[in-house]
KEKE-3310 file (N, C-alpha, C; in steps of 0.2 Angstrom, whole numbers, plus 5000, padded with zeros to 4 digits):
npx = (4961:4957:4969:4970:4975:4982:4985:4996:5003:5016:5012:4998:4988:4987:4993:4984:4971:4975:4975:4960:4956:4962:4953:4942:4938:4939:4947:4966:4979:4993:5008:5017:5023:5034:5044:5060:5065:5068:5056:5053:5045:5037:5033:5038:5037:5033:5033:5039:5056:5056:5053:5062:5076:5075:5072:5087:5094:5090:5094:5107:5109:5098:5098:5107:5106:5092:5075:5059:5049:5044:5046:5039:5027:5025:5029:5016:5008:5008:5005:4994:4990:4992:4984:4970:4952:4953:4953:4968:4976:4986:4998:5004:5014:5015:5028:5035:5029:5038:5045:5048:5054:5063:5082:5084:5075:5065:5062:5051:5042:5028:5021:5029:5021:5010:5004:5002:4994:4983:4981:4981:4967:4967:4959:4958:4962:4963:4970:4968:4975:4968:4975:4990:5001:4999:5000:5014:5021:5020:5028:5039:5040:5040:5050:5060:5060:5062:5051:5039:5025:5011:5002:4990:4994:5007:5021:5021:5033:5035:5035:5041:5042:5056:5050:5054:5055:5056:5053:5040:5027:5028:5032:5020:5013:5015:5015:5000:4999:5005:4995:4982:4991:4988:4975:4970:4980:4971:4961:4952:4953:4941:4941:4942:4943:4943:4947:4947:4956:4954:4940:4934:4931:4921:4918:4932:4948:4950:4937:4925:4925:4920:4906:4903:4911:4919:4909:4905:4919:4917:4906:4913:4922:4917:4912:4904:4900:4909:4918:4926:4928:4936:4948:4967:4978:4983:4984:4996:5001:4999:4982:4983:4993:5001:5008:5016:5023:5038:5041:5030:5024:5032:5029:5015:5016:5024:5012:4998:4985:4988:4982:4981:4982:4971:4974:4981:4970:4963)
npy = (5100:5093:5081:5063:5050:5032:5022:5010:4992:4983:4971:4970:4972:4984:4991:4980:4988:5001:5000:4999:5011:5017:5017:5026:5044:5053:5053:5054:5042:5039:5030:5022:5035:5036:5028:5020:5022:5034:5039:5035:5042:5054:5065:5073:5077:5064:5056:5058:5058:5061:5075:5078:5078:5089:5099:5099:5099:5115:5118:5116:5113:5107:5093:5091:5081:5083:5084:5086:5093:5101:5102:5090:5095:5105:5097:5089:5102:5103:5092:5094:5105:5101:5093:5098:5099:5085:5072:5069:5051:5046:5034:5025:5018:5009:5009:5021:5031:5039:5046:5061:5066:5067:5062:5056:5051:5047:5029:5025:5034:5046:5044:5058:5061:5057:5065:5077:5075:5073:5086:5094:5090:5077:5066:5051:5030:5018:5003:4986:4972:4953:4941:4937:4930:4926:4938:4938:4928:4931:4941:4935:4929:4936:4944:4931:4929:4942:4946:4958:4962:4956:4958:4956:4944:4941:4931:4925:4921:4904:4897:4888:4893:4893:4896:4907:4899:4900:4913:4915:4916:4926:4937:4938:4943:4956:4961:4963:4970:4982:4986:4989:4999:5009:5011:5014:5029:5035:5037:5044:5055:5064:5060:5048:5029:5013:5000:4982:4970:4956:4957:4961:4954:4938:4924:4925:4914:4921:4921:4935:4950:4962:4975:4984:4987:4997:5005:5011:5017:5028:5034:5038:5048:5057:5054:5049:5033:5028:5015:5005:4986:4978:4969:4974:4968:4951:4938:4937:4925:4909:4903:4892:4888:4877:4875:4885:4888:4877:4872:4867:4859:4864:4876:4875:4867:4878:4887:4881:4879:4890:4908:4913:4901:4902:4907:4899:4891:4899)
npz = (4969:4988:4991:4992:5003:5000:5012:5019:5019:5010:4997:4999:4989:4985:4971:4962:4965:4964:4951:4949:4951:4945:4933:4934:4927:4936:4944:4950:4952:4960:4960:4973:4982:4992:4986:4983:4973:4962:4949:4932:4924:4913:4920:4930:4945:4948:4960:4977:4978:4966:4964:4977:4969:4962:4970:4976:4966:4965:4974:4983:4999:5003:5001:5015:5031:5038:5045:5037:5033:5026:5013:5011:5012:5002:4994:4990:4989:4975:4970:4972:4965:4951:4945:4946:4947:4948:4959:4966:4971:4982:4984:4997:5009:5026:5035:5028:5033:5041:5035:5034:5046:5047:5048:5064:5074:5087:5087:5091:5089:5085:5069:5056:5045:5044:5054:5047:5037:5044:5049:5037:5031:5023:5013:5018:5012:5020:5019:5022:5024:5030:5031:5035:5034:5021:5012:5018:5010:4998:4996:5002:4990:4981:4981:4978:4967:4959:4952:4953:4949:4941:4925:4914:4901:4904:4908:4921:4933:4940:4955:4971:4988:5003:5016:5032:5047:5061:5068:5065:5068:5075:5066:5060:5069:5071:5060:5063:5073:5067:5056:5065:5074:5062:5059:5073:5072:5065:5068:5073:5065:5055:5039:5034:5029:5031:5023:5016:5011:5008:5005:4993:4988:4981:4985:4990:4992:4975:4963:4958:4956:4969:4967:4977:4988:4979:4976:4990:4992:4980:4988:4998:4993:4988:4972:4957:4955:4943:4939:4933:4934:4928:4932:4928:4932:4936:4947:4957:4966:4968:4974:4981:4997:4993:4982:4982:4994:4998:5011:5017:5026:5040:5041:5043:5057:5063:5067:5067:5077:5084:5085:5075:5066:5058:5045:5038:5029:5022)
capx = (4955:4961:4973:4967:4982:4982:4989:4994:5007:5018:5010:4990:4982:4987:4991:4978:4967:4975:4972:4952:4956:4963:4949:4939:4939:4939:4954:4971:4982:5000:5012:5020:5028:5039:5049:5067:5071:5066:5051:5055:5038:5039:5029:5045:5034:5027:5035:5042:5061:5057:5051:5067:5080:5076:5077:5094:5098:5090:5097:5112:5108:5091:5104:5109:5101:5085:5067:5057:5038:5041:5046:5035:5019:5027:5027:5009:5002:5013:5002:4986:4988:4993:4975:4964:4944:4952:4958:4977:4977:4994:5000:5010:5016:5017:5036:5036:5027:5043:5052:5048:5053:5071:5085:5085:5067:5063:5058:5039:5039:5023:5028:5025:5018:5002:5001:5004:4990:4978:4982:4978:4962:4967:4956:4961:4959:4967:4969:4972:4974:4968:4978:4997:5002:4999:5005:5021:5021:5020:5033:5046:5040:5042:5061:5065:5061:5063:5046:5034:5019:5010:4998:4983:4998:5013:5021:5023:5037:5033:5042:5041:5049:5055:5050:5058:5048:5057:5053:5035:5022:5031:5033:5012:5008:5020:5011:4994:5001:5005:4989:4981:4993:4986:4969:4971:4982:4965:4951:4948:4952:4934:4938:4947:4937:4945:4943:4951:4956:4947:4931:4934:4932:4917:4922:4938:4951:4948:4929:4922:4926:4911:4904:4901:4917:4921:4904:4909:4927:4915:4903:4918:4928:4910:4913:4900:4904:4910:4923:4927:4929:4940:4957:4973:4983:4981:4986:5002:5003:4991:4979:4983:5000:5007:5009:5021:5027:5041:5040:5024:5023:5034:5023:5007:5017:5024:5005:4993:4983:4989:4978:4984:4981:4968:4978:4985:4968:4960)
capy = (5096:5089:5074:5056:5044:5025:5019:5001:4987:4978:4966:4973:4972:4993:4990:4983:4993:5007:4999:5001:5019:5021:5019:5031:5050:5058:5051:5051:5038:5039:5024:5023:5041:5038:5022:5021:5024:5039:5036:5036:5044:5059:5067:5075:5076:5057:5053:5062:5057:5063:5081:5081:5079:5094:5103:5098:5103:5120:5121:5106:5114:5104:5087:5089:5077:5088:5085:5087:5089:5107:5098:5084:5099:5107:5093:5088:5107:5104:5086:5094:5109:5101:5093:5104:5096:5079:5070:5061:5047:5044:5026:5027:5012:5014:5010:5027:5038:5043:5052:5068:5066:5069:5057:5056:5051:5039:5023:5023:5040:5046:5048:5065:5062:5056:5074:5082:5072:5074:5090:5097:5085:5075:5060:5043:5026:5012:4996:4981:4962:4951:4935:4941:4924:4927:4943:4937:4921:4935:4947:4932:4926:4940:4944:4928:4929:4949:4949:4961:4964:4954:4960:4953:4940:4942:4926:4923:4914:4899:4891:4887:4896:4891:4903:4904:4898:4901:4918:4918:4919:4934:4943:4940:4949:4963:4966:4962:4977:4990:4987:4989:5005:5016:5013:5020:5033:5037:5034:5052:5059:5064:5058:5039:5025:5005:4994:4976:4966:4948:4961:4965:4946:4935:4919:4923:4921:4918:4923:4940:4958:4964:4982:4986:4991:5004:5010:5016:5022:5033:5040:5043:5051:5061:5054:5047:5024:5027:5010:4998:4980:4973:4971:4975:4965:4946:4936:4935:4919:4905:4901:4885:4886:4869:4876:4891:4886:4871:4868:4870:4858:4866:4881:4872:4867:4884:4893:4876:4877:4899:4913:4914:4895:4902:4910:4892:4887:4904)
capz = (4974:4990:4992:4994:5004:5000:5017:5019:5021:5007:4998:5003:4984:4980:4965:4960:4971:4961:4943:4946:4954:4938:4926:4933:4925:4941:4949:4949:4956:4958:4964:4981:4982:4992:4985:4986:4967:4956:4944:4923:4922:4909:4923:4936:4951:4948:4967:4981:4978:4959:4966:4978:4967:4958:4975:4977:4958:4964:4981:4989:5007:5003:5003:5023:5035:5039:5043:5028:5032:5024:5009:5010:5010:4995:4986:4990:4987:4969:4966:4970:4960:4946:4944:4945:4945:4951:4966:4967:4976:4983:4987:5003:5014:5032:5032:5023:5037:5046:5030:5035:5054:5046:5051:5068:5078:5093:5086:5092:5089:5081:5063:5057:5039:5046:5057:5040:5032:5048:5047:5027:5030:5017:5013:5022:5012:5024:5014:5025:5027:5036:5029:5034:5031:5013:5011:5018:5008:4994:4997:4999:4982:4973:4982:4977:4960:4958:4950:4958:4949:4934:4923:4910:4896:4909:4910:4928:4936:4943:4960:4978:4992:5009:5023:5039:5053:5069:5069:5057:5070:5080:5063:5060:5075:5072:5055:5062:5077:5063:5055:5071:5075:5056:5062:5079:5072:5061:5071:5077:5055:5051:5033:5034:5027:5030:5015:5018:5002:5005:5005:4989:4981:4981:4987:4992:4985:4968:4961:4956:4961:4971:4966:4982:4992:4977:4977:4997:4988:4979:4990:5004:4990:4984:4967:4954:4956:4936:4940:4926:4938:4926:4935:4923:4933:4937:4954:4956:4970:4968:4980:4985:4997:4993:4976:4985:4998:4997:5019:5021:5032:5045:5043:5048:5063:5068:5066:5069:5084:5087:5084:5067:5060:5051:5039:5034:5028:5020)
cpx = (4960:4963:4970:4972:4977:4987:4991:5001:5008:5012:5003:4986:4981:4987:4987:4973:4969:4972:4966:4952:4957:4956:4943:4941:4940:4944:4961:4978:4987:5004:5015:5025:5032:5045:5055:5069:5067:5063:5056:5051:5041:5035:5036:5045:5031:5028:5038:5050:5063:5058:5059:5074:5080:5075:5083:5098:5099:5097:5099:5112:5103:5094:5104:5104:5098:5078:5065:5050:5039:5043:5043:5028:5022:5025:5020:5004:5006:5010:4998:4984:4991:4988:4970:4956:4947:4954:4965:4976:4984:4993:5005:5011:5019:5025:5038:5035:5032:5047:5051:5049:5061:5075:5084:5077:5067:5059:5051:5038:5032:5024:5022:5022:5013:4999:4999:4996:4982:4978:4979:4972:4961:4961:4962:4960:4965:4963:4971:4971:4972:4973:4986:5002:5003:5000:5014:5026:5022:5026:5040:5047:5041:5050:5065:5066:5061:5056:5042:5025:5017:5004:4995:4991:5003:5015:5024:5028:5032:5038:5040:5046:5050:5052:5055:5053:5050:5054:5045:5031:5022:5030:5025:5011:5010:5016:5004:4994:5000:5001:4983:4983:4990:4979:4967:4973:4977:4959:4948:4947:4946:4935:4946:4942:4944:4942:4949:4951:4953:4944:4930:4931:4924:4919:4930:4942:4951:4942:4929:4923:4919:4912:4905:4905:4920:4913:4904:4915:4923:4911:4908:4920:4921:4912:4910:4905:4905:4916:4921:4929:4932:4947:4964:4978:4979:4987:4994:5004:4998:4988:4980:4992:5005:5009:5015:5025:5029:5040:5032:5023:5025:5032:5019:5010:5018:5017:5000:4992:4986:4981:4977:4982:4976:4969:4980:4979:4959:4964)
cpy = (5094:5082:5066:5050:5039:5023:5012:4998:4985:4972:4964:4972:4981:4992:4988:4984:5000:5006:5001:5008:5020:5022:5024:5041:5057:5058:5049:5048:5039:5033:5026:5029:5043:5030:5023:5024:5028:5036:5037:5039:5050:5064:5070:5074:5070:5055:5059:5063:5064:5075:5083:5082:5084:5101:5104:5100:5111:5123:5115:5107:5107:5096:5084:5084:5084:5086:5089:5089:5098:5105:5095:5087:5103:5103:5090:5093:5105:5098:5089:5099:5108:5093:5093:5098:5089:5077:5065:5059:5044:5038:5029:5020:5015:5013:5017:5033:5044:5048:5059:5070:5068:5061:5052:5057:5045:5033:5021:5031:5042:5048:5055:5066:5062:5059:5077:5080:5073:5081:5097:5095:5081:5069:5053:5038:5022:5004:4992:4973:4958:4944:4938:4935:4922:4933:4942:4931:4926:4939:4940:4929:4931:4943:4939:4927:4935:4949:4951:4961:4958:4957:4954:4952:4941:4934:4927:4920:4910:4895:4891:4890:4892:4898:4899:4906:4901:4909:4922:4920:4925:4940:4946:4943:4955:4964:4967:4971:4982:4988:4992:4997:5010:5015:5015:5026:5040:5037:5040:5056:5058:5062:5053:5033:5017:5000:4988:4970:4961:4953:4963:4957:4942:4928:4919:4918:4916:4922:4930:4943:4960:4974:4987:4990:4999:5008:5015:5020:5027:5039:5041:5047:5058:5063:5050:5038:5021:5020:5007:4995:4977:4976:4971:4972:4957:4943:4933:4927:4915:4904:4897:4884:4881:4869:4883:4890:4878:4868:4869:4866:4861:4872:4881:4872:4873:4890:4887:4878:4886:4901:4913:4911:4895:4902:4904:4889:4892:4909)
cpz = (4979:4989:4996:4997:5006:5005:5017:5019:5015:5006:5000:4995:4982:4974:4960:4961:4965:4953:4944:4946:4946:4929:4929:4933:4930:4946:4947:4953:4954:4963:4970:4978:4984:4993:4985:4979:4963:4951:4937:4921:4919:4913:4929:4943:4951:4958:4969:4977:4969:4961:4972:4975:4964:4964:4975:4972:4960:4969:4983:4993:5007:5005:5011:5026:5038:5042:5037:5028:5028:5015:5006:5006:5006:4991:4984:4989:4978:4966:4965:4964:4951:4941:4945:4944:4946:4955:4965:4973:4974:4990:4995:5008:5021:5035:5027:5028:5041:5041:5031:5044:5053:5047:5055:5072:5083:5089:5084:5092:5083:5073:5059:5048:5041:5052:5053:5037:5035:5045:5043:5029:5024:5018:5013:5019:5016:5023:5019:5022:5026:5035:5029:5032:5023:5009:5011:5014:4999:4990:4998:4992:4979:4976:4978:4967:4955:4951:4955:4957:4942:4932:4917:4903:4900:4909:4915:4932:4941:4950:4966:4981:4998:5013:5029:5043:5060:5072:5066:5064:5075:5075:5063:5065:5075:5067:5056:5068:5072:5059:5058:5073:5070:5058:5068:5077:5068:5061:5071:5070:5055:5043:5031:5034:5028:5026:5019:5010:5003:5004:4998:4982:4983:4981:4989:4994:4979:4967:4961:4960:4963:4969:4972:4988:4987:4976:4983:4995:4986:4983:4996:5000:4987:4977:4962:4954:4948:4936:4934:4932:4934:4926:4929:4927:4937:4944:4952:4960:4969:4974:4985:4987:4995:4985:4976:4990:5000:5006:5022:5027:5040:5046:5045:5054:5067:5071:5068:5076:5090:5085:5079:5061:5056:5043:5034:5030:5022:5016)
residu = (MET:PRO:LEU:ALA:PHE:LEU:LEU:SER:MET:GLN:ARG:SER:GLY:THR:ASN:PHE:PHE:ARG:GLY:ILE:LEU:GLU:SER:HIS:PRO:ASP:LEU:VAL:PRO:TYR:PRO:GLU:VAL:PHE:GLU:GLU:PHE:PRO:SER:GLN:SER:PRO:PHE:PRO:THR:ARG:ILE:PHE:TRP:ASP:PHE:TYR:LEU:GLU:ARG:VAL:LYS:ALA:ASP:PRO:LEU:ALA:ALA:LEU:PRO:GLN:PRO:ARG:PRO:GLU:LEU:VAL:GLU:GLU:TYR:PHE:ALA:GLN:VAL:GLU:ALA:ALA:HIS:PRO:GLY:GLN:THR:ALA:VAL:LEU:ASP:VAL:LYS:HIS:ASN:SER:LEU:HIS:HIS:ALA:ASN:GLY:ILE:TRP:HIS:ARG:SER:GLY:GLY:ARG:PRO:GLU:LEU:ALA:GLU:ILE:ILE:ARG:ARG:ARG:GLY:ASP:ALA:VAL:ILE:LEU:LEU:ILE:ARG:ARG:ASN:ILE:LEU:ARG:MET:LEU:VAL:SER:LEU:ASP:ARG:ALA:LEU:ALA:VAL:LYS:TYR:TYR:HIS:ALA:TYR:SER:GLY:ASP:GLU:VAL:PRO:ARG:MET:LYS:ILE:ARG:MET:GLY:THR:GLU:HIS:LEU:LEU:ALA:THR:ILE:ARG:CYS:TRP:GLN:ASN:ASP:GLN:CYS:TYR:MET:GLN:GLU:ILE:PHE:SER:SER:HIS:PRO:ARG:SER:ILE:THR:LEU:VAL:TYR:GLU:ASP:PHE:TRP:GLU:ASP:TYR:PRO:GLY:GLY:MET:LEU:LYS:ARG:GLU:PRO:PHE:GLU:GLN:VAL:ALA:ALA:PHE:LEU:GLY:ILE:PRO:PRO:ALA:PHE:ASP:LEU:THR:PRO:THR:MET:VAL:LYS:PHE:THR:PRO:ASN:ASP:LEU:ARG:GLU:THR:VAL:ALA:ASN:LEU:ASP:GLU:VAL:ASP:ALA:ALA:LEU:ARG:GLY:THR:GLU:VAL:GLY:TRP:MET:LEU:ASP:SER)
# end
């Protein structure tokens, strides 16, 4: 079956989303396939770097700095062949889309991985999160406590973090532009859909999961809407920023009155 790619930025809700996708018998969600560390999964080619290490063992010349489009396409084909009758959903973060370009490429160059996906005609699910401030808070907190995802029954560390505010507005604008750029790249791709993390929930933040976005995903992928909407993960960062950000007054001063000031209150 053709592949589907889940494209997003960090802390956009992809792990939660993959947890729901795992409940569907026709889907095989993969973890972040270009993460930096090889997985410990018994499936030896679960992520690209596991596959790449096997290629280097067989042919040490594969370790030389070079463009990797052929290796990436071979990896995709192997994943595709491993799941007959099912659709593998590969989690790819925006900052990984240049992996196939090789070591040297223009900083503004079009990501080769996006071109491979478009050329193959695979399905693309763009998952965006409107509230970039909450993404940054979640990222800073995860890095501070060395705890990235929480499942039911986990003891989630509770601590406040201090956010740098000097370039906060510029960072939020940059992340917004990144999401818009990905939407632009795939706007002409006939098999793409854009989902918004906040739209998954009734009365976000918090509330119950809506069924409509997952019915939309099922229709897009051509599968029955047989999802279990019981999340396997629990919320990592409290809804109230006062419980998370120690210098919230400084953050408020940096953003209030700007075009992203609404992120402080939603």
